[in-house]
LOBAMI-46806 format. One record per residue (C-alpha): z, y, x. Coordinates in steps of 0.05 Angstrom, whole numbers, plus 5000, padded with zeros to 4 digits. Each point is the difference from the previous one (the first is absolute). Layout:
<finu c3="Z" c2="Y" c1="X"/>
...
//
This chain:
<finu c3="2851" c2="3470" c1="2408"/>
<finu c3="4939" c2="4964" c1="4972"/>
<finu c3="5012" c2="4940" c1="4955"/>
<finu c3="4953" c2="4940" c1="4996"/>
<finu c3="5001" c2="4934" c1="4964"/>
<finu c3="4978" c2="4963" c1="5063"/>
<finu c3="4998" c2="5016" c1="5074"/>
<finu c3="4953" c2="4957" c1="5043"/>
<finu c3="5007" c2="5007" c1="5075"/>
<finu c3="4938" c2="4972" c1="5035"/>
<finu c3="4928" c2="5001" c1="4977"/>
<finu c3="4981" c2="4929" c1="5017"/>
<finu c3="5019" c2="4943" c1="4954"/>
<finu c3="5050" c2="5047" c1="4967"/>
<finu c3="4941" c2="5031" c1="4962"/>
<finu c3="4973" c2="4934" c1="4973"/>
<finu c3="5025" c2="5012" c1="4929"/>
<finu c3="5006" c2="5076" c1="4996"/>
<finu c3="4939" c2="5010" c1="4956"/>
<finu c3="5023" c2="4946" c1="4952"/>
<finu c3="5070" c2="5029" c1="4997"/>
<finu c3="4974" c2="5069" c1="4984"/>
<finu c3="4951" c2="4973" c1="4948"/>
<finu c3="5055" c2="4960" c1="4965"/>
<finu c3="5048" c2="5058" c1="4994"/>
<finu c3="4973" c2="5069" c1="4982"/>
<finu c3="5066" c2="5032" c1="5020"/>
<finu c3="5007" c2="4967" c1="5068"/>
<finu c3="5002" c2="5047" c1="5061"/>
<finu c3="4993" c2="4971" c1="5069"/>
<finu c3="5011" c2="5028" c1="5070"/>
<finu c3="4959" c2="4965" c1="5053"/>
<finu c3="5022" c2="5013" c1="5072"/>
<finu c3="4968" c2="4982" c1="5066"/>
<finu c3="5013" c2="5035" c1="5066"/>
<finu c3="4935" c2="4971" c1="5028"/>
<finu c3="4928" c2="4998" c1="4976"/>
<finu c3="4995" c2="4968" c1="4931"/>
<finu c3="4980" c2="4928" c1="4993"/>
<finu c3="5056" c2="4963" c1="5035"/>
<finu c3="5004" c2="4966" c1="5067"/>
<finu c3="4949" c2="4946" c1="4984"/>
<finu c3="4945" c2="5051" c1="4989"/>
<finu c3="5019" c2="5055" c1="5048"/>
<finu c3="5023" c2="4963" c1="5063"/>
<finu c3="5008" c2="4926" c1="4985"/>
<finu c3="4959" c2="4943" c1="4971"/>
<finu c3="4936" c2="5035" c1="4981"/>
<finu c3="4985" c2="5043" c1="5061"/>
<finu c3="5021" c2="4944" c1="5048"/>
<finu c3="4954" c2="4950" c1="4966"/>
<finu c3="4943" c2="5049" c1="5003"/>
<finu c3="5009" c2="4998" c1="5075"/>
<finu c3="5010" c2="4925" c1="5005"/>
<finu c3="4935" c2="4983" c1="4967"/>
<finu c3="4957" c2="5031" c1="5055"/>
<finu c3="5045" c2="4963" c1="5050"/>
<finu c3="4984" c2="4935" c1="4964"/>
<finu c3="4926" c2="5014" c1="5005"/>
<finu c3="5007" c2="5012" c1="5075"/>
<finu c3="5034" c2="4933" c1="5009"/>
<finu c3="4948" c2="4964" c1="4957"/>
<finu c3="4944" c2="5029" c1="5041"/>
<finu c3="5037" c2="4978" c1="5062"/>
<finu c3="4994" c2="4926" c1="4982"/>
<finu c3="4927" c2="4997" c1="4978"/>
<finu c3="4980" c2="4970" c1="5068"/>
<finu c3="5035" c2="4936" c1="4976"/>
<finu c3="4944" c2="4993" c1="4949"/>
<finu c3="4940" c2="5014" c1="5044"/>
<finu c3="4996" c2="5073" c1="4981"/>
<finu c3="4994" c2="5053" c1="5053"/>
<finu c3="5032" c2="5066" c1="4979"/>
<finu c3="5040" c2="5055" c1="5031"/>
<finu c3="5035" c2="5063" c1="4977"/>
<finu c3="4965" c2="5061" c1="5028"/>
<finu c3="5056" c2="5049" c1="4985"/>
<finu c3="5063" c2="5008" c1="4958"/>
<finu c3="5006" c2="5071" c1="4973"/>
<finu c3="5076" c2="5001" c1="4993"/>
<finu c3="4999" c2="5070" c1="4972"/>
<finu c3="4952" c2="4979" c1="4945"/>
<finu c3="5043" c2="4939" c1="4984"/>
<finu c3="5060" c2="5045" c1="4992"/>
<finu c3="4964" c2="5055" c1="4961"/>
<finu c3="4973" c2="4949" c1="4949"/>
<finu c3="5071" c2="4979" c1="4985"/>
<finu c3="5029" c2="5070" c1="5002"/>
<finu c3="4947" c2="5029" c1="4954"/>
<finu c3="5008" c2="4945" c1="4948"/>
<finu c3="5076" c2="5005" c1="4999"/>
<finu c3="4997" c2="5077" c1="4995"/>
<finu c3="4954" c2="4996" c1="4940"/>
<finu c3="5047" c2="4951" c1="4965"/>
<finu c3="5061" c2="5043" c1="5015"/>
<finu c3="4967" c2="5062" c1="4971"/>
<finu c3="4977" c2="4961" c1="4939"/>
<finu c3="5072" c2="4979" c1="4987"/>
<finu c3="5027" c2="5070" c1="5012"/>
<finu c3="4950" c2="5028" c1="4950"/>
<finu c3="5016" c2="4947" c1="4948"/>
<finu c3="5072" c2="5026" c1="4996"/>
<finu c3="4975" c2="5067" c1="4973"/>
<finu c3="4972" c2="4963" c1="4939"/>
<finu c3="5065" c2="4966" c1="4983"/>
<finu c3="5036" c2="5046" c1="4951"/>
<finu c3="5076" c2="4999" c1="5003"/>
<finu c3="4998" c2="4978" c1="5072"/>
<finu c3="5021" c2="5046" c1="5058"/>
<finu c3="4980" c2="4979" c1="5070"/>
<finu c3="5045" c2="5023" c1="5056"/>
<finu c3="4970" c2="4992" c1="5070"/>
<finu c3="5068" c2="5009" c1="5032"/>
<finu c3="5057" c2="4957" c1="5029"/>
<finu c3="5053" c2="4980" c1="4949"/>
<finu c3="5074" c2="4989" c1="5010"/>
<finu c3="5059" c2="4985" c1="4955"/>
<finu c3="5052" c2="5054" c1="4992"/>
<finu c3="5040" c2="4962" c1="4948"/>
<finu c3="4988" c2="4941" c1="4953"/>
<finu c3="4934" c2="5009" c1="4961"/>
<finu c3="4990" c2="5068" c1="5032"/>
<finu c3="4952" c2="5015" c1="5057"/>
<finu c3="4978" c2="5057" c1="5044"/>
<finu c3="4924" c2="5004" c1="5008"/>
<finu c3="4978" c2="5058" c1="5044"/>
<finu c3="5032" c2="5062" c1="4968"/>
<finu c3="5009" c2="4966" c1="4933"/>
<finu c3="5059" c2="4959" c1="4972"/>
<finu c3="4979" c2="4949" c1="4948"/>
<finu c3="5036" c2="4947" c1="4959"/>
<finu c3="4983" c2="4939" c1="4958"/>
<finu c3="5038" c2="4942" c1="4968"/>
<finu c3="4949" c2="4951" c1="5028"/>
<finu c3="4974" c2="4997" c1="5072"/>
<finu c3="4950" c2="4955" c1="5035"/>
<finu c3="5011" c2="4997" c1="5076"/>
<finu c3="4935" c2="4979" c1="5032"/>
<finu c3="5013" c2="5034" c1="5067"/>
<finu c3="4960" c2="4954" c1="5044"/>
<finu c3="5015" c2="4989" c1="5074"/>
<finu c3="4982" c2="5026" c1="5069"/>
<finu c3="4987" c2="4971" c1="5069"/>
<finu c3="5063" c2="4975" c1="5033"/>
<finu c3="5011" c2="5028" c1="5069"/>
<finu c3="5045" c2="4958" c1="5045"/>
<finu c3="5051" c2="5028" c1="5049"/>
<finu c3="4964" c2="4996" c1="5067"/>
<finu c3="5015" c2="5040" c1="5063"/>
<finu c3="4949" c2="5057" c1="5007"/>
<finu c3="4969" c2="4991" c1="4931"/>
<finu c3="5017" c2="5072" c1="4979"/>
<finu c3="4969" c2="5028" c1="5063"/>
<finu c3="4929" c2="4974" c1="4991"/>
<finu c3="4945" c2="5004" c1="4949"/>
<finu c3="4990" c2="4935" c1="4963"/>
<finu c3="4962" c2="4976" c1="4940"/>
<finu c3="5025" c2="4967" c1="4936"/>
<finu c3="4959" c2="4965" c1="4946"/>
<finu c3="4997" c2="5068" c1="4966"/>
<finu c3="4973" c2="5035" c1="5061"/>
<finu c3="4944" c2="4952" c1="5018"/>
<finu c3="4965" c2="5018" c1="4935"/>
<finu c3="4990" c2="5071" c1="5026"/>
<finu c3="4967" c2="4980" c1="5066"/>
<finu c3="4930" c2="5022" c1="5017"/>
<finu c3="4997" c2="4974" c1="5071"/>
<finu c3="5010" c2="4928" c1="5021"/>
<finu c3="5057" c2="4988" c1="5050"/>
<finu c3="4973" c2="4967" c1="5062"/>
<finu c3="5061" c2="4955" c1="5000"/>
<finu c3="5056" c2="4990" c1="4951"/>
<finu c3="5070" c2="4970" c1="5006"/>
<finu c3="5028" c2="4977" c1="4933"/>
<finu c3="5075" c2="4994" c1="4996"/>
<finu c3="5014" c2="4947" c1="4947"/>
<finu c3="4972" c2="4931" c1="4985"/>
<finu c3="4997" c2="4998" c1="4924"/>
<finu c3="4948" c2="5011" c1="4947"/>
<finu c3="4984" c2="5072" c1="5018"/>
<finu c3="4992" c2="4983" c1="5074"/>
<finu c3="4955" c2="4941" c1="4984"/>
<finu c3="4954" c2="5041" c1="4955"/>
<finu c3="4995" c2="5061" c1="5044"/>
<finu c3="4995" c2="4958" c1="5063"/>
<finu c3="4939" c2="4968" c1="4967"/>
<finu c3="4970" c2="5067" c1="4981"/>
<finu c3="5009" c2="5037" c1="5065"/>
<finu c3="4978" c2="4941" c1="5044"/>
<finu c3="4938" c2="4991" c1="4957"/>
<finu c3="4984" c2="5074" c1="5007"/>
<finu c3="5004" c2="4994" c1="5077"/>
<finu c3="5072" c2="5016" c1="5020"/>
<finu c3="5037" c2="4957" c1="5049"/>
<finu c3="5059" c2="4979" c1="4957"/>
<finu c3="5067" c2="4972" c1="5020"/>
<finu c3="5049" c2="4977" c1="4946"/>
<finu c3="5074" c2="4997" c1="5021"/>
<finu c3="5044" c2="4962" c1="4950"/>
<finu c3="5075" c2="4988" c1="5008"/>
<finu c3="4998" c2="4935" c1="4959"/>
<finu c3="4983" c2="4934" c1="5035"/>
<finu c3="4942" c2="4994" c1="4951"/>
<finu c3="4943" c2="5047" c1="4980"/>
<finu c3="5004" c2="5018" c1="4926"/>
<finu c3="5068" c2="4966" c1="4996"/>
<finu c3="5002" c2="5000" c1="4924"/>
<finu c3="4945" c2="4948" c1="5000"/>
<finu c3="5007" c2="4924" c1="5005"/>
<finu c3="5011" c2="4986" c1="5074"/>
<finu c3="4936" c2="4960" c1="5007"/>
<finu c3="4960" c2="5056" c1="4969"/>
<finu c3="5031" c2="5050" c1="5048"/>
<finu c3="4982" c2="4955" c1="5058"/>
<finu c3="4928" c2="4993" c1="4979"/>
<finu c3="4994" c2="5075" c1="4984"/>
<finu c3="5025" c2="5018" c1="5070"/>
<finu c3="4953" c2="4950" c1="5032"/>
<finu c3="4939" c2="5027" c1="4963"/>
<finu c3="5018" c2="5074" c1="5003"/>
<finu c3="5013" c2="4995" c1="5075"/>
<finu c3="4925" c2="4994" c1="5009"/>
<finu c3="4994" c2="5073" c1="4984"/>
<finu c3="5066" c2="5031" c1="5023"/>
<finu c3="5062" c2="4988" c1="5043"/>
<finu c3="5060" c2="4975" c1="4960"/>
<finu c3="5070" c2="5001" c1="5028"/>
<finu c3="5054" c2="4966" c1="4959"/>
<finu c3="5076" c2="4995" c1="5009"/>
<finu c3="4998" c2="5068" c1="5036"/>
<finu c3="5049" c2="5056" c1="4985"/>
<finu c3="4973" c2="5070" c1="5013"/>
<finu c3="5054" c2="5036" c1="5038"/>
<finu c3="4966" c2="5064" c1="5021"/>
<finu c3="4937" c2="5041" c1="4990"/>
<finu c3="4978" c2="5058" c1="5045"/>
<finu c3="4940" c2="5040" c1="5022"/>
<finu c3="4965" c2="4993" c1="5067"/>
<finu c3="4937" c2="5026" c1="5034"/>
<finu c3="4963" c2="4938" c1="4975"/>
<finu c3="5022" c2="5007" c1="4928"/>
<finu c3="5059" c2="4975" c1="4959"/>
<finu c3="5043" c2="4945" c1="5028"/>
<finu c3="5037" c2="4947" c1="4959"/>
<finu c3="5054" c2="4962" c1="5037"/>
<finu c3="5018" c2="4934" c1="4967"/>
<finu c3="5051" c2="4947" c1="5019"/>
<finu c3="4988" c2="4926" c1="4988"/>
<finu c3="5058" c2="4980" c1="4955"/>
<finu c3="5004" c2="4931" c1="5032"/>
<finu c3="4990" c2="5014" c1="5075"/>
<finu c3="5020" c2="5075" c1="5003"/>
<finu c3="4935" c2="5012" c1="5039"/>
<finu c3="4975" c2="5071" c1="4989"/>
<finu c3="4927" c2="5014" c1="4986"/>
<finu c3="4964" c2="5067" c1="5000"/>
<finu c3="4941" c2="5014" c1="4954"/>
<finu c3="4961" c2="5064" c1="5011"/>
<finu c3="4955" c2="5025" c1="4944"/>
<finu c3="4968" c2="5065" c1="4977"/>
<finu c3="5037" c2="4996" c1="4933"/>
<finu c3="5060" c2="4965" c1="4969"/>
<finu c3="5003" c2="4976" c1="4928"/>
<finu c3="5070" c2="4986" c1="4973"/>
<finu c3="4993" c2="4945" c1="4948"/>
<finu c3="5071" c2="4975" c1="4990"/>
<finu c3="5003" c2="4997" c1="4925"/>
<finu c3="5019" c2="5049" c1="4944"/>
<finu c3="5063" c2="5038" c1="4982"/>
<finu c3="5023" c2="5033" c1="4935"/>
<finu c3="4992" c2="5073" c1="4980"/>
<finu c3="5070" c2="5006" c1="4972"/>
<finu c3="5023" c2="5047" c1="5055"/>
<finu c3="4960" c2="5053" c1="4963"/>
<finu c3="5020" c2="4978" c1="4930"/>
<finu c3="5077" c2="5002" c1="5011"/>
<finu c3="5012" c2="4945" c1="4949"/>
<finu c3="5076" c2="5001" c1="5010"/>
<finu c3="5002" c2="5068" c1="4965"/>
<finu c3="4966" c2="4966" c1="4941"/>
<finu c3="5052" c2="4943" c1="5001"/>
<finu c3="4945" c2="4952" c1="5020"/>
<finu c3="5020" c2="4943" c1="5047"/>
<finu c3="4959" c2="4981" c1="5061"/>
<finu c3="5006" c2="4943" c1="5050"/>
<finu c3="5018" c2="5010" c1="5073"/>
<finu c3="4928" c2="5014" c1="5019"/>
<finu c3="4991" c2="5052" c1="4944"/>
<finu c3="4959" c2="4960" c1="4950"/>
<finu c3="5020" c2="5014" c1="4928"/>
<finu c3="5040" c2="4943" c1="4968"/>
<finu c3="4974" c2="4975" c1="4933"/>
<finu c3="5018" c2="4943" c1="4952"/>
<finu c3="4951" c2="4947" c1="4977"/>
<finu c3="4973" c2="5049" c1="4948"/>
<finu c3="4989" c2="5053" c1="5055"/>
<finu c3="5053" c2="5047" c1="4974"/>
<finu c3="5042" c2="5035" c1="5053"/>
<finu c3="5076" c2="5010" c1="4999"/>
<finu c3="4988" c2="5062" c1="4958"/>
<finu c3="4982" c2="4983" c1="4928"/>
<finu c3="4927" c2="5014" c1="4980"/>
<finu c3="4980" c2="5015" c1="5072"/>
<finu c3="4951" c2="4949" c1="5025"/>
<finu c3="4972" c2="4985" c1="5069"/>
<finu c3="4937" c2="4961" c1="5016"/>
<finu c3="4946" c2="4993" c1="5053"/>
<finu c3="5020" c2="5010" c1="5072"/>
<finu c3="5061" c2="5040" c1="4977"/>
<finu c3="5041" c2="4937" c1="4987"/>
<finu c3="4978" c2="4966" c1="5064"/>
<finu c3="4986" c2="4932" c1="4969"/>
<finu c3="4926" c2="4989" c1="5014"/>
<finu c3="4960" c2="5057" c1="5030"/>
<finu c3="4933" c2="4982" c1="4966"/>
<finu c3="4961" c2="5042" c1="4950"/>
<finu c3="4990" c2="4940" c1="4954"/>
<finu c3="5075" c2="4989" c1="4998"/>
<finu c3="5010" c2="5074" c1="4984"/>
<finu c3="4950" c2="4994" c1="4942"/>
<finu c3="5038" c2="4939" c1="4973"/>
<finu c3="5065" c2="5037" c1="5006"/>
<finu c3="4971" c2="5061" c1="4964"/>
<finu c3="4985" c2="4955" c1="4941"/>
<finu c3="5071" c2="4972" c1="5000"/>
<finu c3="5029" c2="5071" c1="5000"/>
<finu c3="4952" c2="5022" c1="4945"/>
<finu c3="5022" c2="4943" c1="4955"/>
<finu c3="5073" c2="5011" c1="5014"/>
<finu c3="5006" c2="5075" c1="5003"/>
<finu c3="4948" c2="5021" c1="4949"/>
<finu c3="4993" c2="4940" c1="4953"/>
<finu c3="5074" c2="4981" c1="5006"/>
<finu c3="4985" c2="4927" c1="5016"/>
<finu c3="5039" c2="4955" c1="5048"/>
<finu c3="4948" c2="4980" c1="5051"/>
<finu c3="5017" c2="4973" c1="5069"/>
<finu c3="4959" c2="5010" c1="5063"/>
<finu c3="4967" c2="4935" c1="5021"/>
<finu c3="4992" c2="4988" c1="5075"/>
<finu c3="4991" c2="4925" c1="5001"/>
<finu c3="4927" c2="5004" c1="5022"/>
<finu c3="4987" c2="5065" c1="5037"/>
<finu c3="4932" c2="4996" c1="5034"/>
<finu c3="4980" c2="5038" c1="5063"/>
<finu c3="4945" c2="5003" c1="5051"/>
<finu c3="4993" c2="5023" c1="5073"/>
<finu c3="4931" c2="5028" c1="5012"/>
<finu c3="4999" c2="4981" c1="5073"/>
<finu c3="4948" c2="4956" c1="5035"/>
<finu c3="5010" c2="4945" c1="4979"/>
<finu c3="5024" c2="5018" c1="4930"/>
<finu c3="5067" c2="4974" c1="4977"/>
<finu c3="5026" c2="4994" c1="4928"/>
<finu c3="5058" c2="4968" c1="4964"/>
<finu c3="5038" c2="4994" c1="4935"/>
<finu c3="5068" c2="4974" c1="4981"/>
<finu c3="5049" c2="4962" c1="5044"/>
<finu c3="4996" c2="4985" c1="5074"/>
<finu c3="5014" c2="4929" c1="5021"/>
<finu c3="5069" c2="5021" c1="5026"/>
<finu c3="5018" c2="5032" c1="4933"/>
<finu c3="4976" c2="4938" c1="4962"/>
<finu c3="5042" c2="4954" c1="5045"/>
<finu c3="5062" c2="5043" c1="4988"/>
<finu c3="4990" c2="5000" c1="4924"/>
<finu c3="4974" c2="4929" c1="4989"/>
<finu c3="5016" c2="4960" c1="5063"/>
<finu c3="4950" c2="4974" c1="5051"/>
<finu c3="4995" c2="4932" c1="4966"/>
<finu c3="4981" c2="5033" c1="4933"/>
<finu c3="4938" c2="5038" c1="5024"/>
<finu c3="4931" c2="4981" c1="5024"/>
<finu c3="4950" c2="5039" c1="5041"/>
<finu c3="4926" c2="5004" c1="4985"/>
<finu c3="4957" c2="5016" c1="5060"/>
<finu c3="4926" c2="5006" c1="5015"/>
<finu c3="4958" c2="5035" c1="5054"/>
<finu c3="4940" c2="5042" c1="4984"/>
<finu c3="4959" c2="4965" c1="5053"/>
<finu c3="5007" c2="4934" c1="4963"/>
<finu c3="4960" c2="5026" c1="4941"/>
<finu c3="4924" c2="5006" c1="4997"/>
<finu c3="5003" c2="5075" c1="4994"/>
<finu c3="5048" c2="5003" c1="5058"/>
<finu c3="4951" c2="4961" c1="5043"/>
<finu c3="4944" c2="5047" c1="4979"/>
<finu c3="5043" c2="5059" c1="5022"/>
<finu c3="5022" c2="4967" c1="5066"/>
<finu c3="5073" c2="5009" c1="4982"/>
<finu c3="5057" c2="4973" c1="5041"/>
<finu c3="5073" c2="4987" c1="4986"/>
<finu c3="5007" c2="5048" c1="4941"/>
<finu c3="5037" c2="4965" c1="4944"/>
<finu c3="5032" c2="4999" c1="4931"/>
<finu c3="5073" c2="4978" c1="4990"/>
<finu c3="5028" c2="4985" c1="4931"/>
<finu c3="5074" c2="4988" c1="4985"/>
<finu c3="5016" c2="4958" c1="4938"/>
<finu c3="5060" c2="4968" c1="4967"/>
<finu c3="4988" c2="4926" c1="5011"/>
<finu c3="5021" c2="4972" c1="4932"/>
<finu c3="4966" c2="5051" c1="4954"/>
<finu c3="4944" c2="5025" c1="5046"/>
<finu c3="5022" c2="5070" c1="4983"/>
<finu c3="4968" c2="5051" c1="5046"/>
<finu c3="5055" c2="5035" c1="5039"/>
<finu c3="4958" c2="5039" c1="5050"/>
<finu c3="4934" c2="5004" c1="5036"/>
<finu c3="4979" c2="5029" c1="5067"/>
<finu c3="4930" c2="5010" c1="5028"/>
<finu c3="4971" c2="5023" c1="5066"/>
<finu c3="4925" c2="5005" c1="5003"/>
<finu c3="4939" c2="5035" c1="4972"/>
<finu c3="5008" c2="5031" c1="4930"/>
<finu c3="5073" c2="4979" c1="4998"/>
<finu c3="5015" c2="5060" c1="4956"/>
<finu c3="4949" c2="4975" c1="4949"/>
<finu c3="5015" c2="4925" c1="5004"/>
<finu c3="5074" c2="5010" c1="4986"/>
<finu c3="4980" c2="5023" c1="4931"/>
<finu c3="4982" c2="4929" c1="4981"/>
<finu c3="5074" c2="4985" c1="5006"/>
<finu c3="5036" c2="5063" c1="4976"/>
<finu c3="4983" c2="4992" c1="4925"/>
<finu c3="5025" c2="4929" c1="4999"/>
<finu c3="5067" c2="5023" c1="5027"/>
<finu c3="5008" c2="5044" c1="4938"/>
<finu c3="4991" c2="4941" c1="4951"/>
<finu c3="5061" c2="4967" c1="4969"/>
<finu c3="5000" c2="4940" c1="5046"/>
<finu c3="4964" c2="5030" c1="5061"/>
<finu c3="4957" c2="4938" c1="4995"/>
<finu c3="4949" c2="4982" c1="5054"/>
<finu c3="4957" c2="4958" c1="4952"/>
<finu c3="4947" c2="5054" c1="4982"/>
<finu c3="4981" c2="5008" c1="5073"/>
<finu c3="5001" c2="4925" c1="5014"/>
<finu c3="4958" c2="4980" c1="4940"/>
<finu c3="4952" c2="5059" c1="4994"/>
<finu c3="4931" c2="4998" c1="5033"/>
<finu c3="4989" c2="5041" c1="5063"/>
<finu c3="4932" c2="5024" c1="5020"/>
<finu c3="4976" c2="4959" c1="5059"/>
<finu c3="4997" c2="5023" c1="5054"/>
<finu c3="5046" c2="5060" c1="4994"/>
<finu c3="5062" c2="5027" c1="5034"/>
<finu c3="5040" c2="4986" c1="4937"/>
<finu c3="4997" c2="4925" c1="5014"/>
<finu c3="5052" c2="5009" c1="5055"/>
<finu c3="5051" c2="5018" c1="4946"/>
<finu c3="4988" c2="4938" c1="4958"/>
<finu c3="5001" c2="4955" c1="5061"/>
<finu c3="5066" c2="5029" c1="5023"/>
<finu c3="5030" c2="4981" c1="4933"/>
<finu c3="4972" c2="4929" c1="5007"/>
<finu c3="5023" c2="4993" c1="5072"/>
<finu c3="5075" c2="5000" c1="4986"/>
<finu c3="5051" c2="4971" c1="5048"/>
<finu c3="5075" c2="5003" c1="5017"/>
<finu c3="5021" c2="5060" c1="5043"/>
<finu c3="5014" c2="4956" c1="5060"/>
<finu c3="4928" c2="4973" c1="5000"/>
<finu c3="4972" c2="5071" c1="4991"/>
<finu c3="5039" c2="5025" c1="5061"/>
<finu c3="4975" c2="4943" c1="5042"/>
<finu c3="4929" c2="5022" c1="4983"/>
<finu c3="5018" c2="5072" c1="5019"/>
<finu c3="5026" c2="4976" c1="5067"/>
<finu c3="4935" c2="4962" c1="5012"/>
<finu c3="4960" c2="5063" c1="4985"/>
<finu c3="5047" c2="5038" c1="5048"/>
<finu c3="5023" c2="5047" c1="4946"/>
<finu c3="5072" c2="4978" c1="5007"/>
<finu c3="5044" c2="4979" c1="5058"/>
<finu c3="5015" c2="4926" c1="5004"/>
//
C-alpha cells in the first residue's frame, strides 16, 4: 500500500493549490486522481467548450438582426464541422498542457483511473491501494438521466456527447427546460437545427424570476419551439427519426415530437456511485451528494468535499471559492466558512440572463414583503437601448427598504453576464450598499446606465408586479 500526505480526487478546482502546497512543504507527497481527461469538467466538457460554441451562435443572431439598422447582410454558410473542430482543438491542447504539467511536479503522482474507498482514508485506484490522512473529494458531477420509457433502447445525446459532434442534427428535441436546454437550444438553432425544447416545469428556466422566464420564452420562441409543463413519458425510434411523447401536465393531452436527435438536458447528478463513500464513512444525502459542514469538511475528519461533489452550487467559480476555503482550513488550519450569500451566475442564451444573490421570493421569506423594494428599468428606456433597438429586456434589483442593502439582482438582455459585475462587488462589501452605483458617473450613452436607473427606479413589490402585468410578463 502506498502512503501519501494528501489524496486529491478530481483535477479541476481540486488542483488550485497543489503547487503551493508542494512548495510550502518539501516532504509533502500528493496523489492526484482523475478517471477522465485532466482539467476538470469546466475545461473538458462544461463551461469553456460550451461557451466556445455559444459565441459563434451569438454572432449568427447578431447578423440576423442587422436589417433593423438598414444593413443588408446574409450568412452564406455555417461550417458546423469547423465550429466544432475549433473548440475541440483548443480544448485538446489545454488538456495535454495540463497533463504534461503534472510530470514537472515532483512528489505528485497522477492516477488516470477511477477511485473508490475500501475503508476510511484508504482507496483503490486501478490496481493500486493508497492511503492518506487528508483527502480532498472534488469528484464533479455527470448528466442526470431521467427514468423515461424507452430511453435505454435509443441513442441519445447528453451535454457531454454534443461536444463530440461533427455533423449538425437536422432537428433536435431537447428534454429539459433549464440552463443547459436554453444554452444548447440557442446554439443548435443558430447553427440551423430545428429545435424543440420540452420542459416539465410550467416555466422555461424555472430557477429564474418568473417574469424573466416569461420574457426568455417569448424571445427564444422566435428561433425554436418551446413546450412547457410537459412530462416526457416515452421515447422511441421510428422511420422518420426519434420520437418523444410528452403529456401536458395540466390537460393530459399527449404530443409527439419527431427529431433526428434527442438531447437529454435534465440537470446533473453526483459521481458518488463510483466513489463508494459509505466505505470511507462519509455521509451523503438522498441524491448522493456528499454532506459537508459550513467549513466544507465531511463526516470523516480531515476529508473535505468541494465543487460539484457537495451539490451546493454547480458553478466553477463556486468551486474555486470553495477550494480556497478548504485550503485555509485543511492546510493552514484556519476556521473559514464558505460564503454563498451572493453567488453570481449567467445563462448564455439569446437573450443573455444573469443574476446574483436572492430572488424576490427568497427576500420576501427572509425580510417580509413590506420590508423590501424593487428597482426596475428596461434597456429600451436608455439612450443606448434606443440605439440598439432593444425591447422589453430589463434589470431587476431587490433591496432592503430601510437600509438600501442590495439583496439580489437579475438581468435579461444584452451583455447581462458583464453588467451584473457592476453589482457583484458591492454585495461583498460590509453593508452591501447601493451608494457607489447610484452616485458614480456612468458613461453616456452606455448599457451600464440601465443598472443605475434600476437602482433609482425603486418601488414597492405590488407596484412592480402591476408594471409586469402591463408588460404582459405576469398574469393579472
